[in-house]
N, CA and C atoms of all chains as a GROMACS GRO file, in nm:
protein
  591
    1MET      N    1  -0.345  -0.397   1.618
    1MET     CA    2  -0.491  -0.357   1.612
    1MET      C    3  -0.552  -0.273   1.697
    2ASP      N    4  -0.515  -0.260   1.810
    2ASP     CA    5  -0.586  -0.205   1.907
    2ASP      C    6  -0.550  -0.079   1.870
    3ASP      N    7  -0.435  -0.023   1.813
    3ASP     CA    8  -0.389   0.121   1.862
    3ASP      C    9  -0.487   0.170   1.732
    4VAL      N   10  -0.472   0.111   1.645
    4VAL     CA   11  -0.522   0.134   1.500
    4VAL      C   12  -0.672   0.151   1.542
    5LEU      N   13  -0.733   0.104   1.566
    5LEU     CA   14  -0.891   0.106   1.595
    5LEU      C   15  -0.925   0.214   1.673
    6TRP      N   16  -0.839   0.246   1.770
    6TRP     CA   17  -0.862   0.339   1.863
    6TRP      C   18  -0.840   0.468   1.809
    7TYR      N   19  -0.776   0.483   1.722
    7TYR     CA   20  -0.704   0.572   1.645
    7TYR      C   21  -0.812   0.645   1.542
    8VAL      N   22  -0.853   0.504   1.484
    8VAL     CA   23  -0.941   0.536   1.361
    8VAL      C   24  -1.076   0.556   1.411
    9LEU      N   25  -1.134   0.562   1.474
    9LEU     CA   26  -1.244   0.531   1.566
    9LEU      C   27  -1.276   0.630   1.670
   10ALA      N   28  -1.173   0.656   1.771
   10ALA     CA   29  -1.190   0.748   1.885
   10ALA      C   30  -1.132   0.866   1.888
   11SER      N   31  -0.999   0.907   1.783
   11SER     CA   32  -0.927   0.991   1.817
   11SER      C   33  -0.859   1.079   1.689
   12SER      N   34  -0.986   1.040   1.578
   12SER     CA   35  -0.930   1.120   1.454
   12SER      C   36  -1.095   1.208   1.435
   13ARG      N   37  -1.036   1.286   1.374
   13ARG     CA   38  -1.195   1.386   1.334
   13ARG      C   39  -1.310   1.285   1.269
   14GLY      N   40  -1.297   1.218   1.194
   14GLY     CA   41  -1.381   1.104   1.108
   14GLY      C   42  -1.428   1.012   1.229
   15GLY      N   43  -1.388   0.984   1.380
   15GLY     CA   44  -1.437   0.868   1.416
   15GLY      C   45  -1.546   0.847   1.423
   16PRO      N   46  -1.606   0.949   1.435
   16PRO     CA   47  -1.804   0.911   1.493
   16PRO      C   48  -1.875   0.874   1.350
   17THR      N   49  -1.807   0.947   1.250
   17THR     CA   50  -1.895   0.889   1.152
   17THR      C   51  -1.846   0.766   1.072
   18ARG      N   52  -1.691   0.684   1.104
   18ARG     CA   53  -1.671   0.588   1.097
   18ARG      C   54  -1.743   0.456   1.188
   19VAL      N   55  -1.758   0.501   1.295
   19VAL     CA   56  -1.834   0.420   1.445
   19VAL      C   57  -1.997   0.372   1.337
   20ARG      N   58  -2.082   0.491   1.283
   20ARG     CA   59  -2.202   0.462   1.275
   20ARG      C   60  -2.145   0.336   1.125
   21ILE      N   61  -2.117   0.376   1.043
   21ILE     CA   62  -2.056   0.248   0.944
   21ILE      C   63  -2.003   0.160   0.970
   22LEU      N   64  -1.966   0.131   1.068
   22LEU     CA   65  -1.895  -0.041   1.115
   22LEU      C   66  -2.064  -0.060   1.175
   23ARG      N   67  -2.099   0.037   1.269
   23ARG     CA   68  -2.211  -0.073   1.305
   23ARG      C   69  -2.353  -0.068   1.210
   24ALA      N   70  -2.398   0.013   1.114
   24ALA     CA   71  -2.413  -0.051   0.991
   24ALA      C   72  -2.402  -0.208   0.910
   25LEU      N   73  -2.243  -0.211   0.890
   25LEU     CA   74  -2.158  -0.298   0.819
   25LEU      C   75  -2.227  -0.429   0.912
   26GLU      N   76  -2.195  -0.410   1.080
   26GLU     CA   77  -2.226  -0.493   1.102
   26GLU      C   78  -2.362  -0.526   1.127
   27GLU      N   79  -2.421  -0.477   1.101
   27GLU     CA   80  -2.595  -0.535   1.092
   27GLU      C   81  -2.655  -0.584   0.976
   28ARG      N   82  -2.535  -0.528   0.853
   28ARG     CA   83  -2.541  -0.645   0.725
   28ARG      C   84  -2.444  -0.566   0.602
   29PRO      N   85  -2.361  -0.649   0.558
   29PRO     CA   86  -2.316  -0.570   0.462
   29PRO      C   87  -2.389  -0.452   0.358
   30ARG      N   88  -2.316  -0.392   0.325
   30ARG     CA   89  -2.335  -0.287   0.205
   30ARG      C   90  -2.260  -0.226   0.143
   31ASN      N   91  -2.311  -0.153   0.020
   31ASN     CA   92  -2.253  -0.094  -0.069
   31ASN      C   93  -2.236   0.055  -0.013
   32ALA      N   94  -2.143   0.114  -0.082
   32ALA     CA   95  -2.108   0.304  -0.034
   32ALA      C   96  -2.253   0.328  -0.084
   33ASN      N   97  -2.301   0.334  -0.187
   33ASN     CA   98  -2.409   0.396  -0.212
   33ASN      C   99  -2.522   0.359  -0.103
   34GLN      N  100  -2.581   0.246  -0.096
   34GLN     CA  101  -2.668   0.218   0.080
   34GLN      C  102  -2.621   0.284   0.192
   35LEU      N  103  -2.471   0.284   0.210
   35LEU     CA  104  -2.461   0.321   0.302
   35LEU      C  105  -2.473   0.478   0.313
   36ALA      N  106  -2.451   0.551   0.213
   36ALA     CA  107  -2.485   0.673   0.229
   36ALA      C  108  -2.654   0.722   0.206
   37THR      N  109  -2.679   0.636   0.133
   37THR     CA  110  -2.817   0.660   0.160
   37THR      C  111  -2.933   0.637   0.302
   38ASP      N  112  -2.863   0.525   0.337
   38ASP     CA  113  -2.918   0.477   0.494
   38ASP      C  114  -2.864   0.560   0.612
   39LEU      N  115  -2.746   0.602   0.610
   39LEU     CA  116  -2.705   0.662   0.694
   39LEU      C  117  -2.700   0.862   0.692
   40GLU      N  118  -2.746   0.906   0.615
   40GLU     CA  119  -2.761   1.015   0.524
   40GLU      C  120  -2.659   1.073   0.521
   41PHE      N  121  -2.560   1.045   0.454
   41PHE     CA  122  -2.438   1.109   0.398
   41PHE      C  123  -2.415   1.114   0.330
   42ASP      N  124  -2.354   1.206   0.217
   42ASP     CA  125  -2.267   1.228   0.107
   42ASP      C  126  -2.222   1.129   0.017
   43TYR      N  127  -2.226   1.070  -0.073
   43TYR     CA  128  -2.164   0.917  -0.135
   43TYR      C  129  -2.007   0.970  -0.148
   44THR      N  130  -1.933   1.094  -0.130
   44THR     CA  131  -1.833   1.098  -0.123
   44THR      C  132  -1.760   1.114   0.054
   45THR      N  133  -1.838   1.155   0.079
   45THR     CA  134  -1.826   1.152   0.216
   45THR      C  135  -1.775   0.994   0.309
   46ILE      N  136  -1.864   0.917   0.285
   46ILE     CA  137  -1.903   0.798   0.279
   46ILE      C  138  -1.740   0.714   0.239
   47ARG      N  139  -1.742   0.750   0.092
   47ARG     CA  140  -1.635   0.678   0.022
   47ARG      C  141  -1.494   0.728   0.086
   48HIS      N  142  -1.468   0.865   0.123
   48HIS     CA  143  -1.361   0.921   0.206
   48HIS      C  144  -1.298   0.819   0.338
   49HIS      N  145  -1.470   0.806   0.408
   49HIS     CA  146  -1.410   0.698   0.535
   49HIS      C  147  -1.421   0.562   0.487
   50LEU      N  148  -1.484   0.480   0.432
   50LEU     CA  149  -1.456   0.383   0.336
   50LEU      C  150  -1.287   0.346   0.312
   51ASN      N  151  -1.244   0.446   0.299
   51ASN     CA  152  -1.108   0.471   0.187
   51ASN      C  153  -1.015   0.455   0.293
   52VAL      N  154  -1.051   0.490   0.421
   52VAL     CA  155  -0.967   0.572   0.541
   52VAL      C  156  -0.968   0.402   0.587
   53LEU      N  157  -1.066   0.332   0.612
   53LEU     CA  158  -1.096   0.226   0.673
   53LEU      C  159  -1.019   0.138   0.607
   54MET      N  160  -1.007   0.105   0.442
   54MET     CA  161  -0.917   0.026   0.387
   54MET      C  162  -0.814   0.006   0.394
   55GLU      N  163  -0.765   0.170   0.421
   55GLU     CA  164  -0.643   0.163   0.441
   55GLU      C  165  -0.605   0.159   0.578
   56ASN      N  166  -0.677   0.115   0.626
   56ASN     CA  167  -0.653   0.026   0.780
   56ASN      C  168  -0.630  -0.076   0.815
   57ASN      N  169  -0.712  -0.161   0.667
   57ASN     CA  170  -0.737  -0.298   0.712
   57ASN      C  171  -0.802  -0.339   0.822
   58VAL      N  172  -0.924  -0.246   0.778
   58VAL     CA  173  -1.090  -0.262   0.873
   58VAL      C  174  -1.155  -0.364   0.805
   59VAL      N  175  -1.191  -0.270   0.679
   59VAL     CA  176  -1.295  -0.330   0.615
   59VAL      C  177  -1.205  -0.359   0.464
   60ARG      N  178  -1.282  -0.411   0.379
   60ARG     CA  179  -1.217  -0.481   0.226
   60ARG      C  180  -1.363  -0.483   0.142
   61ARG      N  181  -1.342  -0.454   0.016
   61ARG     CA  182  -1.469  -0.499  -0.071
   61ARG      C  183  -1.438  -0.635  -0.156
   62THR      N  184  -1.574  -0.652  -0.108
   62THR     CA  185  -1.582  -0.762  -0.224
   62THR      C  186  -1.547  -0.807  -0.350
   63ASP      N  187  -1.532  -0.676  -0.431
   63ASP     CA  188  -1.473  -0.701  -0.561
   63ASP      C  189  -1.435  -0.531  -0.586
   64ASP      N  190  -1.354  -0.510  -0.758
   64ASP     CA  191  -1.388  -0.402  -0.773
   64ASP      C  192  -1.497  -0.310  -0.840
   65ASP      N  193  -1.572  -0.384  -0.864
   65ASP     CA  194  -1.695  -0.320  -0.916
   65ASP      C  195  -1.745  -0.182  -0.789
   66TYR      N  196  -1.824  -0.131  -0.941
   66TYR     CA  197  -1.904   0.004  -0.859
   66TYR      C  198  -1.962  -0.049  -0.778
   67ALA      N  199  -2.037  -0.141  -0.736
   67ALA     CA  200  -2.167  -0.188  -0.628
   67ALA      C  201  -2.107  -0.279  -0.537
   68ALA      N  202  -2.024  -0.253  -0.558
   68ALA     CA  203  -1.897  -0.390  -0.448
   68ALA      C  204  -1.959  -0.296  -0.285
   69VAL      N  205  -1.931  -0.483  -0.186
   69VAL     CA  206  -2.010  -0.416  -0.054
   69VAL      C  207  -1.872  -0.444   0.004
   70TYR      N  208  -1.922  -0.369   0.106
   70TYR     CA  209  -1.799  -0.354   0.229
   70TYR      C  210  -1.797  -0.437   0.326
   71LEU      N  211  -1.727  -0.546   0.350
   71LEU     CA  212  -1.736  -0.641   0.460
   71LEU      C  213  -1.580  -0.600   0.556
   72PHE      N  214  -1.580  -0.667   0.641
   72PHE     CA  215  -1.488  -0.690   0.765
   72PHE      C  216  -1.347  -0.727   0.709
   73THR      N  217  -1.218  -0.723   0.735
   73THR     CA  218  -1.150  -0.809   0.726
   73THR      C  219  -1.134  -0.913   0.830
   74GLU      N  220  -1.036  -0.994   0.776
   74GLU     CA  221  -1.034  -1.094   0.888
   74GLU      C  222  -0.945  -1.076   1.017
   75GLN      N  223  -0.877  -0.965   1.009
   75GLN     CA  224  -0.792  -0.919   1.138
   75GLN      C  225  -0.893  -0.859   1.179
   76VAL      N  226  -1.010  -0.783   1.153
   76VAL     CA  227  -1.086  -0.732   1.210
   76VAL      C  228  -1.218  -0.830   1.274
   77ARG      N  229  -1.229  -0.923   1.245
   77ARG     CA  230  -1.297  -1.043   1.277
   77ARG      C  231  -1.234  -1.098   1.413
   78SER      N  232  -1.063  -1.095   1.394
   78SER     CA  233  -1.012  -1.201   1.496
   78SER      C  234  -0.974  -1.092   1.609
   79ASN      N  235  -1.046  -0.950   1.566
   79ASN     CA  236  -1.013  -0.883   1.718
   79ASN      C  237  -1.147  -0.809   1.786
   80TRP      N  238  -1.260  -0.876   1.706
   80TRP     CA  239  -1.351  -0.862   1.771
   80TRP      C  240  -1.382  -0.766   1.868
   81ASP      N  241  -1.379  -0.840   1.993
   81ASP     CA  242  -1.419  -0.798   2.126
   81ASP      C  243  -1.344  -0.646   2.132
   82THR      N  244  -1.214  -0.616   2.072
   82THR     CA  245  -1.132  -0.466   2.049
   82THR      C  246  -1.253  -0.396   1.995
   83VAL      N  247  -1.275  -0.430   1.888
   83VAL     CA  248  -1.415  -0.339   1.843
   83VAL      C  249  -1.519  -0.316   1.917
   84GLU      N  250  -1.517  -0.422   1.955
   84GLU     CA  251  -1.695  -0.376   2.071
   84GLU      C  252  -1.638  -0.266   2.148
   85THR      N  253  -1.498  -0.322   2.210
   85THR     CA  254  -1.494  -0.187   2.333
   85THR      C  255  -1.473  -0.080   2.303
   86VAL      N  256  -1.384  -0.081   2.172
   86VAL     CA  257  -1.385   0.081   2.161
   86VAL      C  258  -1.535   0.153   2.085
   87LEU      N  259  -1.642   0.064   2.014
   87LEU     CA  260  -1.733   0.079   2.016
   87LEU      C  261  -1.818   0.147   2.118
   88GLU      N  262  -1.809   0.019   2.200
   88GLU     CA  263  -1.927   0.093   2.308
   88GLU      C  264  -1.839   0.206   2.394
   89ALA      N  265  -1.710   0.237   2.347
   89ALA     CA  266  -1.659   0.354   2.424
   89ALA      C  267  -1.665   0.497   2.365
   90VAL      N  268  -1.666   0.442   2.276
   90VAL     CA  269  -1.718   0.580   2.184
   90VAL      C  270  -1.843   0.572   2.150
   91ASP      N  271  -1.965   0.497   2.122
   91ASP     CA  272  -2.113   0.545   2.114
   91ASP      C  273  -2.162   0.437   2.213
   92PRO      N  274  -2.192   0.436   2.312
   92PRO     CA  275  -2.252   0.382   2.440
   92PRO      C  276  -2.401   0.390   2.405
   93ASP      N  277  -2.430   0.456   2.335
   93ASP     CA  278  -2.617   0.480   2.339
   93ASP      C  279  -2.655   0.384   2.229
   94SER      N  280  -2.566   0.388   2.113
   94SER     CA  281  -2.596   0.238   2.025
   94SER      C  282  -2.575   0.086   2.050
   95GLU      N  283  -2.707   0.026   2.010
   95GLU     CA  284  -2.726  -0.111   2.045
   95GLU      C  285  -2.555  -0.182   1.987
   96ALA      N  286  -2.493  -0.206   2.116
   96ALA     CA  287  -2.393  -0.339   2.115
   96ALA      C  288  -2.381  -0.477   2.061
   97ARG      N  289  -2.387  -0.562   1.994
   97ARG     CA  290  -2.414  -0.667   2.016
   97ARG      C  291  -2.262  -0.769   1.999
   98MET      N  292   1.986   3.909   1.077
   98MET     CA  293   1.974   3.775   1.149
   98MET      C  294   1.981   3.629   1.052
   99SER      N  295   2.014   3.513   1.100
   99SER     CA  296   2.036   3.456   0.986
   99SER      C  297   1.916   3.352   0.963
  100ALA      N  298   1.934   3.286   0.851
  100ALA     CA  299   1.813   3.205   0.775
  100ALA      C  300   1.791   3.113   0.878
  101LEU      N  301   1.894   3.076   0.921
  101LEU     CA  302   1.897   2.931   1.006
  101LEU      C  303   1.762   3.005   1.118
  102PHE      N  304   1.817   3.065   1.178
  102PHE     CA  305   1.758   3.129   1.319
  102PHE      C  306   1.580   3.206   1.272
  103THR      N  307   1.633   3.197   1.185
  103THR     CA  308   1.412   3.230   1.068
  103THR      C  309   1.375   3.114   1.125
  104ILE      N  310   1.397   3.005   1.055
  104ILE     CA  311   1.347   2.859   1.027
  104ILE      C  312   1.318   2.804   1.132
  105ALA      N  313   1.403   2.827   1.230
  105ALA     CA  314   1.404   2.812   1.375
  105ALA      C  315   1.282   2.824   1.421
  106TRP      N  316   1.242   2.926   1.470
  106TRP     CA  317   1.124   2.989   1.507
  106TRP      C  318   1.019   3.001   1.395
  107VAL      N  319   1.036   3.002   1.310
  107VAL     CA  320   0.878   2.958   1.202
  107VAL      C  321   0.856   2.824   1.259
  108ALA      N  322   0.925   2.749   1.252
  108ALA     CA  323   0.909   2.598   1.298
  108ALA      C  324   0.821   2.570   1.429
  109ALA      N  325   0.889   2.649   1.514
  109ALA     CA  326   0.856   2.650   1.628
  109ALA      C  327   0.674   2.708   1.661
  110ALA      N  328   0.625   2.825   1.562
  110ALA     CA  329   0.522   2.862   1.551
  110ALA      C  330   0.448   2.792   1.502
  111VAL      N  331   0.539   2.710   1.387
  111VAL     CA  332   0.404   2.595   1.316
  111VAL      C  333   0.382   2.500   1.367
  112ASN      N  334   0.484   2.456   1.509
  112ASN     CA  335   0.439   2.352   1.577
  112ASN      C  336   0.307   2.369   1.669
  113VAL      N  337   0.294   2.506   1.736
  113VAL     CA  338   0.185   2.552   1.800
  113VAL      C  339   0.075   2.493   1.739
  114VAL      N  340   0.095   2.595   1.645
  114VAL     CA  341  -0.088   2.612   1.537
  114VAL      C  342  -0.109   2.407   1.515
  115LEU      N  343   0.011   2.351   1.472
  115LEU     CA  344  -0.070   2.203   1.451
  115LEU      C  345  -0.091   2.125   1.584
  116LEU      N  346  -0.011   2.180   1.668
  116LEU     CA  347  -0.081   2.099   1.780
  116LEU      C  348  -0.193   2.152   1.830
  117ALA      N  349  -0.240   2.276   1.860
  117ALA     CA  350  -0.355   2.362   1.839
  117ALA      C  351  -0.489   2.277   1.758
  118ALA      N  352  -0.458   2.220   1.685
  118ALA     CA  353  -0.547   2.190   1.585
  118ALA      C  354  -0.544   2.022   1.616
  119LEU      N  355  -0.396   1.981   1.658
  119LEU     CA  356  -0.469   1.864   1.705
  119LEU      C  357  -0.526   1.856   1.827
  120GLY      N  358  -0.470   1.922   1.959
  120GLY     CA  359  -0.566   1.918   2.071
  120GLY      C  360  -0.707   1.920   2.062
  121TRP      N  361  -0.730   2.022   1.962
  121TRP     CA  362  -0.878   2.084   1.930
  121TRP      C  363  -0.955   1.963   1.881
  122VAL      N  364  -0.925   1.844   1.851
  122VAL     CA  365  -0.972   1.766   1.771
  122VAL      C  366  -1.007   1.688   1.877
  123TRP      N  367  -0.845   1.625   1.957
  123TRP     CA  368  -0.867   1.502   2.114
  123TRP      C  369  -0.948   1.524   2.145
  124VAL      N  370  -0.955   1.733   2.223
  124VAL     CA  371  -1.035   1.802   2.297
  124VAL      C  372  -1.240   1.757   2.311
  125GLN      N  373  -1.227   1.796   2.203
  125GLN     CA  374  -1.370   1.729   2.139
  125GLN      C  375  -1.422   1.575   2.101
  126GLY      N  376  -1.319   1.462   2.117
  126GLY     CA  377  -1.301   1.325   2.084
  126GLY      C  378  -1.345   1.292   2.243
  127TYR      N  379  -1.253   1.381   2.355
  127TYR     CA  380  -1.229   1.329   2.491
  127TYR      C  381  -1.368   1.357   2.529
  128ARG      N  382  -1.397   1.492   2.520
  128ARG     CA  383  -1.548   1.530   2.576
  128ARG      C  384  -1.657   1.450   2.560
  129ARG      N  385  -1.639   1.404   2.391
  129ARG     CA  386  -1.757   1.311   2.405
  129ARG      C  387  -1.758   1.149   2.399
  130HIS      N  388  -1.647   1.111   2.430
  130HIS     CA  389  -1.650   0.986   2.438
  130HIS      C  390  -1.525   0.960   2.595
  131GLY      N  391  -1.481   1.033   2.659
  131GLY     CA  392  -1.393   1.036   2.752
  131GLY      C  393  -1.284   0.892   2.729
  132ALA      N  394  -1.253   0.882   2.618
  132ALA     CA  395  -1.157   0.722   2.589
  132ALA      C  396  -0.991   0.752   2.644
  133SER      N  397  -0.906   0.643   2.733
  133SER     CA  398  -0.815   0.715   2.781
  133SER      C  399  -0.733   0.688   2.671
  134HIS      N  400  -0.742   0.643   2.557
  134HIS     CA  401  -0.615   0.686   2.481
  134HIS      C  402  -0.638   0.790   2.426
  135THR      N  403  -0.812   0.888   2.386
  135THR     CA  404  -0.776   1.010   2.386
  135THR      C  405  -0.695   1.079   2.444
  136LEU      N  406  -0.722   1.048   2.578
  136LEU     CA  407  -0.682   1.105   2.660
  136LEU      C  408  -0.504   1.140   2.722
  137GLY      N  409  -0.465   1.028   2.663
  137GLY     CA  410  -0.320   1.003   2.624
  137GLY      C  411  -0.256   1.080   2.548
  138LEU      N  412  -0.342   1.093   2.409
  138LEU     CA  413  -0.269   1.190   2.303
  138LEU      C  414  -0.282   1.361   2.375
  139LEU      N  415  -0.434   1.365   2.384
  139LEU     CA  416  -0.442   1.524   2.473
  139LEU      C  417  -0.303   1.553   2.579
  140VAL      N  418  -0.278   1.486   2.645
  140VAL     CA  419  -0.162   1.500   2.745
  140VAL      C  420  -0.023   1.510   2.651
  141PHE      N  421  -0.051   1.455   2.538
  141PHE     CA  422   0.095   1.444   2.478
  141PHE      C  423   0.132   1.597   2.414
  142ALA      N  424  -0.026   1.594   2.350
  142ALA     CA  425  -0.021   1.730   2.310
  142ALA      C  426  -0.011   1.905   2.364
  143SER      N  427  -0.013   1.854   2.491
  143SER     CA  428  -0.015   1.976   2.614
  143SER      C  429   0.125   1.988   2.620
  144LEU      N  430   0.178   1.867   2.642
  144LEU     CA  431   0.322   1.931   2.694
  144LEU      C  432   0.379   1.944   2.580
  145LEU      N  433   0.317   1.880   2.433
  145LEU     CA  434   0.446   1.960   2.321
  145LEU      C  435   0.443   2.108   2.335
  146LEU      N  436   0.293   2.151   2.351
  146LEU     CA  437   0.243   2.293   2.352
  146LEU      C  438   0.345   2.368   2.431
  147VAL      N  439   0.338   2.324   2.537
  147VAL     CA  440   0.386   2.407   2.617
  147VAL      C  441   0.545   2.403   2.564
  148GLN      N  442   0.589   2.284   2.557
  148GLN     CA  443   0.776   2.278   2.513
  148GLN      C  444   0.800   2.403   2.430
  149ASN      N  445   0.646   2.405   2.276
  149ASN     CA  446   0.732   2.475   2.178
  149ASN      C  447   0.652   2.642   2.226
  150GLY      N  448   0.592   2.663   2.314
  150GLY     CA  449   0.580   2.766   2.364
  150GLY      C  450   0.696   2.829   2.416
  151VAL      N  451   0.792   2.730   2.504
  151VAL     CA  452   0.894   2.786   2.549
  151VAL      C  453   1.004   2.808   2.400
  152TRP      N  454   1.043   2.725   2.315
  152TRP     CA  455   1.072   2.757   2.236
  152TRP      C  456   1.055   2.883   2.207
  153LEU      N  457   0.968   2.909   2.122
  153LEU     CA  458   0.904   3.046   2.072
  153LEU      C  459   0.941   3.151   2.139
  154TYR      N  460   0.941   3.156   2.305
  154TYR     CA  461   0.989   3.267   2.408
  154TYR      C  462   1.107   3.303   2.390
  155PHE      N  463   1.202   3.193   2.366
  155PHE     CA  464   1.322   3.240   2.363
  155PHE      C  465   1.358   3.307   2.224
  156TYR      N  466   1.288   3.216   2.129
  156TYR     CA  467   1.328   3.263   2.017
  156TYR      C  468   1.310   3.419   1.967
  157ARG      N  469   1.196   3.434   2.029
  157ARG     CA  470   1.153   3.605   2.011
  157ARG      C  471   1.186   3.675   2.117
  158LEU      N  472   1.168   3.652   2.270
  158LEU     CA  473   1.159   3.734   2.316
  158LEU      C  474   1.269   3.746   2.452
  159HIS      N  475   1.366   3.635   2.402
  159HIS     CA  476   1.510   3.615   2.484
  159HIS      C  477   1.650   3.720   2.448
  160GLU      N  478   1.638   3.767   2.464
  160GLU     CA  479   1.758   3.890   2.452
  160GLU      C  480   1.886   3.781   2.410
  161GLY      N  481   1.937   3.743   2.563
  161GLY     CA  482   2.005   3.684   2.568
  161GLY      C  483   2.011   3.503   2.534
  162TYR      N  484   1.921   3.484   2.519
  162TYR     CA  485   1.914   3.338   2.397
  162TYR      C  486   1.959   3.394   2.252
  163ILE      N  487   1.874   3.466   2.224
  163ILE     CA  488   1.893   3.495   2.045
  163ILE      C  489   2.052   3.587   2.034
  164GLY      N  490   2.144   3.593   2.164
  164GLY     CA  491   2.229   3.636   2.106
  164GLY      C  492   2.372   3.489   2.135
  165TRP      N  493   2.310   3.451   2.215
  165TRP     CA  494   2.372   3.282   2.200
  165TRP      C  495   2.367   3.209   2.087
  166PHE      N  496   2.246   3.256   1.982
  166PHE     CA  497   2.200   3.161   1.918
  166PHE      C  498   2.287   3.219   1.764
  167VAL      N  499   2.277   3.323   1.747
  167VAL     CA  500   2.360   3.402   1.640
  167VAL      C  501   2.496   3.333   1.663
  168ASN      N  502   2.570   3.345   1.779
  168ASN     CA  503   2.696   3.328   1.780
  168ASN      C  504   2.752   3.239   1.794
  169ALA      N  505   2.649   3.127   1.810
  169ALA     CA  506   2.701   3.018   1.791
  169ALA      C  507   2.756   2.945   1.633
  170GLY      N  508   2.818   2.804   1.651
  170GLY     CA  509   2.875   2.779   1.564
  170GLY      C  510   2.777   2.729   1.476
  171VAL      N  511   2.771   2.700   1.308
  171VAL     CA  512   2.654   2.678   1.244
  171VAL      C  513   2.633   2.516   1.264
  172ASP      N  514   2.726   2.440   1.314
  172ASP     CA  515   2.662   2.332   1.408
  172ASP      C  516   2.574   2.346   1.486
  173VAL      N  517   2.622   2.428   1.599
  173VAL     CA  518   2.476   2.414   1.711
  173VAL      C  519   2.376   2.469   1.613
  174GLN      N  520   2.381   2.622   1.535
  174GLN     CA  521   2.245   2.622   1.462
  174GLN      C  522   2.162   2.529   1.411
  175VAL      N  523   2.249   2.439   1.277
  175VAL     CA  524   2.153   2.353   1.293
  175VAL      C  525   2.079   2.256   1.332
  176GLY      N  526   2.174   2.224   1.427
  176GLY     CA  527   2.109   2.135   1.540
  176GLY      C  528   1.967   2.199   1.616
  177MET      N  529   1.993   2.311   1.644
  177MET     CA  530   1.840   2.386   1.697
  177MET      C  531   1.768   2.382   1.578
  178VAL      N  532   1.755   2.430   1.473
  178VAL     CA  533   1.655   2.401   1.395
  178VAL      C  534   1.612   2.307   1.377
  179LEU      N  535   1.698   2.138   1.397
  179LEU     CA  536   1.648   2.020   1.333
  179LEU      C  537   1.583   2.001   1.473
  180LEU      N  538   1.581   2.020   1.552
  180LEU     CA  539   1.529   2.014   1.666
  180LEU      C  540   1.366   2.073   1.658
  181CYS      N  541   1.297   2.215   1.620
  181CYS     CA  542   1.190   2.208   1.608
  181CYS      C  543   1.138   2.139   1.457
  182GLY      N  544   1.272   2.146   1.384
  182GLY     CA  545   1.184   2.103   1.232
  182GLY      C  546   1.130   1.956   1.229
  183LEU      N  547   1.230   1.912   1.325
  183LEU     CA  548   1.178   1.779   1.280
  183LEU      C  549   1.064   1.726   1.352
  184GLU      N  550   1.047   1.789   1.428
  184GLU     CA  551   0.908   1.794   1.482
  184GLU      C  552   0.798   1.877   1.398
  185THR      N  553   0.805   1.931   1.339
  185THR     CA  554   0.751   2.024   1.243
  185THR      C  555   0.669   1.892   1.171
  186VAL      N  556   0.783   1.809   1.084
  186VAL     CA  557   0.763   1.696   1.052
  186VAL      C  558   0.728   1.586   1.074
  187ALA      N  559   0.698   1.543   1.186
  187ALA     CA  560   0.628   1.474   1.245
  187ALA      C  561   0.452   1.504   1.291
  188LEU      N  562   0.455   1.615   1.338
  188LEU     CA  563   0.363   1.672   1.367
  188LEU      C  564   0.230   1.712   1.214
  189ALA      N  565   0.302   1.714   1.137
  189ALA     CA  566   0.260   1.713   0.986
  189ALA      C  567   0.191   1.608   0.947
  190PHE      N  568   0.283   1.465   0.984
  190PHE     CA  569   0.214   1.357   0.929
  190PHE      C  570   0.092   1.290   1.061
  191LEU      N  571   0.118   1.383   1.198
  191LEU     CA  572   0.028   1.302   1.276
  191LEU      C  573  -0.146   1.379   1.220
  192VAL      N  574  -0.123   1.465   1.206
  192VAL     CA  575  -0.246   1.584   1.165
  192VAL      C  576  -0.294   1.536   1.057
  193ARG      N  577  -0.241   1.500   0.965
  193ARG     CA  578  -0.253   1.431   0.842
  193ARG      C  579  -0.342   1.304   0.836
  194ILE      N  580  -0.333   1.201   0.932
  194ILE     CA  581  -0.434   1.101   0.933
  194ILE      C  582  -0.516   1.114   1.057
  195THR      N  583  -0.463   1.242   1.207
  195THR     CA  584  -0.610   1.266   1.234
  195THR      C  585  -0.725   1.357   1.204
  196TRP      N  586  -0.690   1.462   1.119
  196TRP     CA  587  -0.797   1.516   1.021
  196TRP      C  588  -0.876   1.417   0.938
  197SER      N  589  -0.829   1.311   0.885
  197SER     CA  590  -0.905   1.258   0.779
  197SER      C  591  -1.044   1.152   0.796
   0.00000   0.00000   0.00000
């Protein structure tokens, strides 16, 4: 899981955007539309990054509905220390809790 | 000049392009956050870039090497193609996940 998090968040082109998505989801679960509005990104951009995060088992959808909310997977929850380390390295200015 | 020779040098040239793209993403990332993971990838890309630069030099400019390749048996030629060609395939996968 460590290498996946480092790669997806720190060493790929969409890393900074995905870090912002994780921060937003950490604050509270949201659906893709809310993420797009709150982070001021295109809906399709947000969906693309959410798909990458889902393919890598970082987030999951509550169901298949249009308004499905995104949550962290069990794998990420049990590796939360690593997530904190990566988020802190990539985006130290943001509030890490 | 044989088709295998052309495939070999084109593969080396494509590798240089793919590594430049990967290196660009990793340089940006490393300058932004300085993570050792990203630095590791950057070192990896730099060394492979040198490697493929050397291949390209041999294939395009080194008379002695070109002569050796052309006169080598098909088994050797195929082997040389695989060295650069398989690397191209591997790098293409890496570019795909890095560019997403």
